[in-house]
N, CA, C and O atoms as a DFTB+ gen file, in Angstrom:
472 C
 N C O
     1  1      -9.182      14.420       7.143
     2  2      -9.175      13.011       6.831
     3  2     -10.146      12.773       5.694
     4  3     -11.362      12.729       5.878
     5  1      -9.578      12.623       4.533
     6  2     -10.362      12.300       3.342
     7  2      -9.448      11.592       2.359
     8  3      -8.234      11.539       2.553
     9  1     -10.025      11.060       1.323
    10  2      -9.255      10.276       0.365
    11  2      -9.462      10.850      -1.031
    12  3     -10.584      10.864      -1.537
    13  1      -8.390      11.321      -1.651
    14  2      -8.478      11.850      -3.012
    15  2      -8.575      10.719      -4.018
    16  3      -8.042       9.630      -3.800
    17  1      -9.252      10.982      -5.108
    18  2      -9.348       9.999      -6.191
    19  2      -7.974       9.827      -6.831
    20  3      -7.123      10.711      -6.737
    21  1      -7.766       8.703      -7.468
    22  2      -6.500       8.447      -8.145
    23  2      -6.350       9.390      -9.329
    24  3      -7.331       9.764      -9.972
    25  1      -5.116       9.764      -9.605
    26  2      -4.821      10.619     -10.745
    27  2      -3.877       9.908     -11.705
    28  3      -3.637       8.708     -11.579
    29  1      -3.352      10.651     -12.654
    30  2      -2.398      10.078     -13.601
    31  2      -1.125       9.682     -12.863
    32  3      -0.565       8.612     -13.102
    33  1      -0.672      10.556     -11.963
    34  2       0.503      10.274     -11.128
    35  2       0.033      10.259      -9.683
    36  3      -0.532      11.244      -9.208
    37  1       0.258       9.158      -8.978
    38  2      -0.158       9.041      -7.589
    39  2       1.051       9.062      -6.664
    40  3       2.023       8.338      -6.881
    41  1       0.984       9.901      -5.628
    42  2       2.037       9.973      -4.630
    43  2       1.914       8.766      -3.706
    44  3       2.910       8.121      -3.378
    45  1       0.695       8.468      -3.293
    46  2       0.386       7.289      -2.482
    47  2      -1.109       7.015      -2.632
    48  3      -1.809       7.731      -3.348
    49  1      -1.584       5.990      -1.961
    50  2      -3.017       5.725      -1.974
    51  2      -3.727       6.948      -1.409
    52  3      -3.326       7.462      -0.365
    53  1      -4.744       7.408      -2.059
    54  2      -5.554       8.572      -1.641
    55  2      -4.866       9.911      -1.864
    56  3      -5.412      10.933      -1.450
    57  1      -3.712       9.958      -2.490
    58  2      -3.013      11.230      -2.736
    59  2      -2.415      11.247      -4.131
    60  3      -1.334      10.705      -4.360
    61  1      -3.119      11.870      -5.058
    62  2      -2.562      12.038      -6.399
    63  2      -1.615      13.238      -6.383
    64  3      -1.696      14.081      -5.489
    65  1      -0.739      13.314      -7.345
    66  2       0.184      14.451      -7.428
    67  2      -0.601      15.755      -7.535
    68  3      -0.203      16.773      -6.968
    69  1      -1.709      15.722      -8.258
    70  2      -2.531      16.915      -8.389
    71  2      -3.030      17.394      -7.030
    72  3      -2.973      18.587      -6.734
    73  1      -3.522      16.468      -6.200
    74  2      -4.050      16.872      -4.895
    75  2      -2.952      17.397      -3.986
    76  3      -3.194      18.302      -3.188
    77  1      -1.750      16.845      -4.091
    78  2      -0.639      17.294      -3.251
    79  2      -0.138      18.670      -3.698
    80  3       0.035      19.571      -2.877
    81  1       0.091      18.822      -4.999
    82  2       0.678      20.071      -5.493
    83  2      -0.310      21.221      -5.597
    84  3       0.111      22.369      -5.734
    85  1      -1.600      20.956      -5.538
    86  2      -2.591      22.032      -5.563
    87  2      -2.523      22.859      -4.288
    88  3      -2.676      24.079      -4.341
    89  1      -2.296      22.222      -3.147
    90  2      -2.339      22.920      -1.872
    91  2      -1.193      23.903      -1.684
    92  3      -1.357      24.904      -0.988
    93  1      -0.049      23.647      -2.279
    94  2       1.100      24.548      -2.109
    95  2       0.803      25.941      -2.675
    96  3       0.908      26.914      -1.928
    97  1       0.438      26.088      -3.951
    98  2       0.141      27.440      -4.443
    99  2      -1.125      28.028      -3.825
   100  3      -1.235      29.248      -3.695
   101  1      -2.070      27.193      -3.449
   102  2      -3.309      27.685      -2.844
   103  2      -3.007      28.377      -1.511
   104  3      -3.443      29.507      -1.294
   105  1      -2.276      27.722      -0.629
   106  2      -1.935      28.298       0.668
   107  2      -1.018      29.507       0.478
   108  3      -1.243      30.554       1.086
   109  1      -0.007      29.375      -0.345
   110  2       0.947      30.459      -0.575
   111  2       0.244      31.712      -1.104
   112  3       0.499      32.816      -0.622
   113  1      -0.627      31.545      -2.081
   114  2      -1.304      32.693      -2.680
   115  2      -2.212      33.388      -1.677
   116  3      -2.211      34.616      -1.590
   117  1      -2.989      32.618      -0.920
   118  2      -3.888      33.221       0.064
   119  2      -3.148      34.044       1.106
   120  3      -3.555      35.162       1.421
   121  1      -2.066      33.499       1.641
   122  2      -1.306      34.188       2.687
   123  2      -0.515      35.360       2.103
   124  3      -0.477      36.436       2.699
   125  1       0.114      35.163       0.952
   126  2       0.928      36.225       0.345
   127  2       0.068      37.425      -0.058
   128  3       0.460      38.571       0.161
   129  1      -1.087      37.166      -0.639
   130  2      -1.974      38.274      -1.015
   131  2      -2.442      39.039       0.222
   132  3      -2.493      40.268       0.208
   133  1      -2.781      38.321       1.287
   134  2      -3.201      38.986       2.518
   135  2      -2.060      39.816       3.103
   136  3      -2.298      40.908       3.619
   137  1      -0.832      39.319       3.031
   138  2       0.330      40.068       3.514
   139  2       0.518      41.369       2.748
   140  3       0.893      42.388       3.328
   141  1       0.259      41.334       1.460
   142  2       0.430      42.534       0.643
   143  2      -0.669      43.557       0.894
   144  3      -0.484      44.749       0.650
   145  1      -1.813      43.089       1.383
   146  2      -2.946      43.992       1.585
   147  2      -3.031      44.556       2.998
   148  3      -3.631      45.611       3.202
   149  1      -2.447      43.879       3.966
   150  2      -2.506      44.362       5.349
   151  2      -1.303      43.859       6.138
   152  3      -0.618      42.928       5.715
   153  1      -1.057      44.475       7.273
   154  2       0.044      44.078       8.152
   155  2      -0.279      42.730       8.803
   156  3      -1.418      42.489       9.204
   157  1       0.718      41.860       8.906
   158  2       0.523      40.537       9.498
   159  2       0.057      40.602      10.946
   160  3      -0.596      39.672      11.420
   161  1       0.376      41.667      11.651
   162  2      -0.010      41.794      13.063
   163  2      -1.400      42.390      13.229
   164  3      -1.903      42.487      14.348
   165  1      -2.017      42.786      12.139
   166  2      -3.346      43.379      12.175
   167  2      -4.407      42.325      12.451
   168  3      -4.241      41.159      12.094
   169  1      -5.500      42.739      13.090
   170  2      -6.623      41.830      13.332
   171  2      -7.246      41.376      12.011
   172  3      -7.889      40.328      11.951
   173  1      -7.056      42.160      10.965
   174  2      -7.662      41.849       9.670
   175  2      -6.902      40.768       8.902
   176  3      -7.458      40.151       7.994
   177  1      -5.635      40.534       9.259
   178  2      -4.819      39.576       8.501
   179  2      -5.410      38.166       8.468
   180  3      -5.557      37.613       7.378
   181  1      -5.759      37.553       9.611
   182  2      -6.319      36.196       9.530
   183  2      -7.671      36.165       8.824
   184  3      -7.976      35.212       8.107
   185  1      -8.476      37.198       9.025
   186  2      -9.775      37.266       8.358
   187  2      -9.598      37.366       6.846
   188  3     -10.263      36.656       6.091
   189  1      -8.712      38.236       6.411
   190  2      -8.444      38.407       4.985
   191  2      -7.818      37.145       4.381
   192  3      -8.172      36.745       3.273
   193  1      -6.902      36.530       5.103
   194  2      -6.293      35.273       4.623
   195  2      -7.365      34.219       4.416
   196  3      -7.370      33.530       3.396
   197  1      -8.267      34.087       5.370
   198  2      -9.346      33.105       5.263
   199  2     -10.277      33.385       4.099
   200  3     -10.690      32.462       3.396
   201  1     -10.613      34.650       3.890
   202  2     -11.496      35.001       2.775
   203  2     -10.819      34.718       1.437
   204  3     -11.454      34.202       0.517
   205  1      -9.543      35.050       1.326
   206  2      -8.813      34.762       0.091
   207  2      -8.667      33.258      -0.112
   208  3      -8.792      32.758      -1.230
   209  1      -8.406      32.553       0.962
   210  2      -8.290      31.100       0.932
   211  2      -9.563      30.483       0.361
   212  3      -9.508      29.652      -0.544
   213  1     -10.716      30.901       0.902
   214  2     -11.988      30.368       0.434
   215  2     -12.284      30.835      -0.994
   216  3     -12.797      30.061      -1.802
   217  1     -11.968      32.079      -1.305
   218  2     -12.214      32.600      -2.647
   219  2     -11.434      31.852      -3.713
   220  3     -11.905      31.700      -4.840
   221  1     -10.244      31.384      -3.362
   222  2      -9.417      30.654      -4.322
   223  2      -9.877      29.220      -4.529
   224  3      -9.625      28.633      -5.582
   225  1     -10.548      28.650      -3.534
   226  2     -10.853      27.225      -3.656
   227  2     -12.247      26.845      -3.215
   228  3     -12.557      25.654      -3.177
   229  1     -13.092      27.778      -2.885
   230  2     -14.429      27.459      -2.376
   231  2     -15.217      26.547      -3.287
   232  3     -15.819      25.577      -2.826
   233  1     -15.220      26.844      -4.571
   234  2     -15.971      26.022      -5.522
   235  2     -15.360      24.626      -5.609
   236  3     -16.082      23.629      -5.632
   237  1     -14.037      24.556      -5.657
   238  2     -13.334      23.270      -5.712
   239  2     -13.682      22.427      -4.483
   240  3     -13.995      21.243      -4.607
   241  1     -13.625      23.037      -3.304
   242  2     -13.899      22.312      -2.067
   243  2     -15.353      21.868      -1.981
   244  3     -15.639      20.772      -1.500
   245  1     -16.272      22.706      -2.442
   246  2     -17.691      22.371      -2.370
   247  2     -18.088      21.304      -3.390
   248  3     -18.945      20.468      -3.106
   249  1     -17.485      21.325      -4.553
   250  2     -17.865      20.399      -5.620
   251  2     -17.130      19.063      -5.575
   252  3     -17.632      18.066      -6.095
   253  1     -15.945      19.029      -4.960
   254  2     -15.122      17.824      -4.965
   255  2     -15.821      16.536      -4.588
   256  3     -15.739      15.566      -5.340
   257  1     -16.518      16.481      -3.439
   258  2     -17.184      15.234      -3.069
   259  2     -18.329      14.861      -4.025
   260  3     -18.589      13.682      -4.264
   261  1     -18.998      15.870      -4.560
   262  2     -20.137      15.600      -5.446
   263  2     -19.701      14.970      -6.765
   264  3     -20.424      14.148      -7.328
   265  1     -18.524      15.350      -7.261
   266  2     -18.046      14.829      -8.544
   267  2     -17.019      13.705      -8.384
   268  3     -16.461      13.223      -9.370
   269  1     -16.775      13.292      -7.140
   270  2     -15.918      12.139      -6.901
   271  2     -14.427      12.430      -6.867
   272  3     -13.622      11.519      -7.057
   273  1     -14.039      13.683      -6.628
   274  2     -12.609      13.997      -6.543
   275  2     -12.010      13.484      -5.246
   276  3     -10.813      13.203      -5.189
   277  1     -12.818      13.357      -4.209
   278  2     -12.379      12.748      -2.954
   279  2     -13.587      12.277      -2.167
   280  3     -14.728      12.601      -2.494
   281  1     -13.309      11.494      -1.106
   282  2     -14.351      10.957      -0.240
   283  2     -14.127      11.433       1.184
   284  3     -13.002      11.426       1.685
   285  1     -15.212      11.849       1.833
   286  2     -15.186      12.145       3.262
   287  2     -15.496      10.848       3.996
   288  3     -16.004       9.905       3.389
   289  1     -15.200      10.783       5.294
   290  2     -15.513       9.560       6.052
   291  2     -17.021       9.287       6.091
   292  3     -17.830      10.212       6.158
   293  1     -17.381       8.004       6.047
   294  2     -18.779       7.595       6.230
   295  2     -19.129       7.745       7.710
   296  3     -18.262       8.044       8.531
   297  1     -20.381       7.540       8.039
   298  2     -20.847       7.711       9.424
   299  2     -20.098       6.822      10.420
   300  3     -19.979       7.179      11.592
   301  1     -19.595       5.675       9.970
   302  2     -18.853       4.766      10.860
   303  2     -17.358       5.095      10.918
   304  3     -16.597       4.385      11.576
   305  1     -16.925       6.174      10.232
   306  2     -15.524       6.589      10.260
   307  2     -14.677       6.023       9.136
   308  3     -13.515       6.403       8.994
   309  1     -15.228       5.128       8.337
   310  2     -14.467       4.514       7.253
   311  2     -14.347       5.480       6.076
   312  3     -15.343       5.986       5.559
   313  1     -13.098       5.721       5.666
   314  2     -12.836       6.608       4.529
   315  2     -12.628       5.779       3.267
   316  3     -13.251       6.049       2.240
   317  1     -11.757       4.771       3.334
   318  2     -11.460       3.935       2.163
   319  2     -11.276       2.486       2.611
   320  3     -10.308       2.149       3.292
   321  1     -12.205       1.658       2.222
   322  2     -12.160       0.242       2.585
   323  2     -10.970      -0.454       1.935
   324  3     -10.713      -0.284       0.743
   325  1     -10.250      -1.237       2.729
   326  2      -9.109      -1.995       2.211
   327  2      -7.879      -1.172       1.922
   328  3      -6.891      -1.708       1.419
   329  1      -7.902       0.117       2.221
   330  2      -6.749       0.999       1.974
   331  2      -5.606       0.619       2.917
   332  3      -5.829       0.406       4.109
   333  1      -4.401       0.534       2.395
   334  2      -3.249       0.121       3.197
   335  2      -2.316       1.276       3.530
   336  3      -1.170       1.048       3.920
   337  1      -2.783       2.512       3.384
   338  2      -1.958       3.669       3.715
   339  2      -1.624       3.623       5.212
   340  3      -2.442       3.187       6.021
   341  1      -0.421       4.074       5.570
   342  2       0.031       4.029       6.964
   343  2      -0.714       5.051       7.805
   344  3      -0.878       6.197       7.385
   345  1      -1.169       4.648       8.996
   346  2      -1.782       5.540       9.968
   347  2      -1.139       5.294      11.319
   348  3      -0.905       4.145      11.694
   349  1      -0.850       6.355      12.054
   350  2      -0.215       6.233      13.365
   351  2      -1.219       5.791      14.421
   352  3      -2.417       6.048      14.306
   353  1      -0.710       5.125      15.448
   354  2      -1.507       4.770      16.616
   355  2      -2.581       3.737      16.354
   356  3      -2.454       2.914      15.447
   357  1      -3.640       3.779      17.149
   358  2      -4.689       2.771      17.061
   359  2      -5.447       2.788      15.722
   360  3      -6.019       1.771      15.329
   361  1      -5.458       3.904      15.037
   362  2      -6.134       3.951      13.734
   363  2      -5.469       3.006      12.746
   364  3      -6.134       2.432      11.883
   365  1      -4.166       2.847      12.871
   366  2      -3.434       1.952      11.981
   367  2      -3.748       0.478      12.218
   368  3      -3.453      -0.365      11.370
   369  1      -4.335       0.172      13.349
   370  2      -4.676      -1.219      13.676
   371  2      -6.064      -1.614      13.183
   372  3      -6.445      -2.781      13.272
   373  1      -6.816      -0.657      12.669
   374  2      -8.171      -0.942      12.180
   375  2      -8.069      -1.720      10.867
   376  3      -7.525      -1.213       9.886
   377  1      -8.581      -2.926      10.845
   378  2      -8.455      -3.807       9.673
   379  2      -9.347      -3.390       8.502
   380  3      -9.194      -3.907       7.395
   381  1     -10.277      -2.462       8.737
   382  2     -11.187      -2.076       7.655
   383  2     -10.494      -1.269       6.566
   384  3     -10.916      -1.303       5.410
   385  1      -9.428      -0.539       6.920
   386  2      -8.726       0.315       5.950
   387  2      -8.459       1.685       6.530
   388  3      -8.155       1.809       7.716
   389  1      -8.569       2.721       5.706
   390  2      -8.341       4.101       6.147
   391  2      -9.557       4.583       6.920
   392  3     -10.668       4.625       6.392
   393  1      -9.331       4.950       8.189
   394  2     -10.434       5.385       9.049
   395  2     -10.110       6.734       9.681
   396  3      -8.947       7.120       9.799
   397  1     -11.156       7.436      10.082
   398  2     -11.012       8.726      10.763
   399  2     -11.148       8.518      12.266
   400  3     -11.864       7.620      12.709
   401  1     -10.467       9.339      13.043
   402  2     -10.544       9.237      14.496
   403  2     -11.888       9.775      14.998
   404  3     -12.554      10.524      14.284
   405  1     -12.289       9.407      16.201
   406  2     -13.544       9.933      16.761
   407  2     -13.550      11.465      16.826
   408  3     -14.590      12.091      16.623
   409  1     -12.395      12.062      17.107
   410  2     -12.296      13.524      17.162
   411  2     -12.607      14.139      15.790
   412  3     -13.334      15.128      15.697
   413  1     -12.059      13.552      14.744
   414  2     -12.322      14.023      13.384
   415  2     -13.793      13.847      13.042
   416  3     -14.407      14.735      12.451
   417  1     -14.353      12.711      13.412
   418  2     -15.761      12.448      13.115
   419  2     -16.672      13.448      13.816
   420  3     -17.699      13.850      13.269
   421  1     -16.297      13.847      15.020
   422  2     -17.077      14.856      15.738
   423  2     -17.005      16.196      15.006
   424  3     -18.017      16.881      14.857
   425  1     -15.812      16.565      14.552
   426  2     -15.634      17.834      13.851
   427  2     -16.351      17.846      12.505
   428  3     -16.858      18.887      12.088
   429  1     -16.401      16.700      11.820
   430  2     -17.010      16.621      10.496
   431  2     -18.471      16.166      10.533
   432  3     -19.085      15.956       9.487
   433  1     -19.025      16.016      11.736
   434  2     -20.365      15.461      11.877
   435  2     -21.466      16.296      11.248
   436  3     -22.379      15.748      10.630
   437  1     -21.397      17.600      11.392
   438  2     -22.438      18.464      10.826
   439  2     -22.147      18.689       9.350
   440  3     -21.067      19.160       8.994
   441  1     -23.105      18.355       8.489
   442  2     -22.885      18.426       7.038
   443  2     -24.010      19.181       6.354
   444  3     -25.146      19.209       6.826
   445  1     -23.671      19.780       5.249
   446  2     -24.629      20.466       4.386
   447  2     -24.447      19.915       2.996
   448  3     -23.371      20.074       2.419
   449  1     -25.450      19.273       2.433
   450  2     -25.370      18.615       1.134
   451  2     -24.218      17.612       1.073
   452  3     -23.570      17.460       0.037
   453  1     -23.970      16.931       2.193
   454  2     -22.936      15.902       2.239
   455  2     -21.535      16.426       2.486
   456  3     -20.597      15.636       2.591
   457  1     -21.366      17.744       2.584
   458  2     -20.047      18.342       2.806
   459  2     -19.953      18.814       4.251
   460  3     -20.845      19.526       4.712
   461  1     -18.890      18.439       4.993
   462  2     -18.745      18.898       6.376
   463  2     -18.731      20.416       6.459
   464  3     -18.071      21.084       5.663
   465  1     -19.466      20.957       7.432
   466  2     -19.571      22.400       7.612
   467  2     -18.428      22.934       8.473
   468  3     -17.908      24.016       8.200
   469  1     -18.034      22.198       9.499
   470  2     -16.999      22.574      10.467
   471  2     -17.297      23.938      11.001
   472  3     -16.550      24.452      11.834
């Protein structure tokens, strides 16, 4: 639960085309490279996939909030004030805008330099 900054082409509020299309090659490359290096049934496959995943985007993920590419939820759960993006269930009834669920807030609670550690 985070909100991407607006881009030249926006898919919706909080989702620029760049943010949407970046994840497709990122996930594909991490998994495909791991498949080529080890058997999918091996204990090393998820570990290798994760390392490649982080290696491909670690700097991007760490720097994004600092340079304003996206926003993480504030301490009260508010991600984007006045945002009208659709949310399912009780989160959609919150008049403040785009909010994170208590479960998400618990998972993102521990932070290092403002970035959730998870």
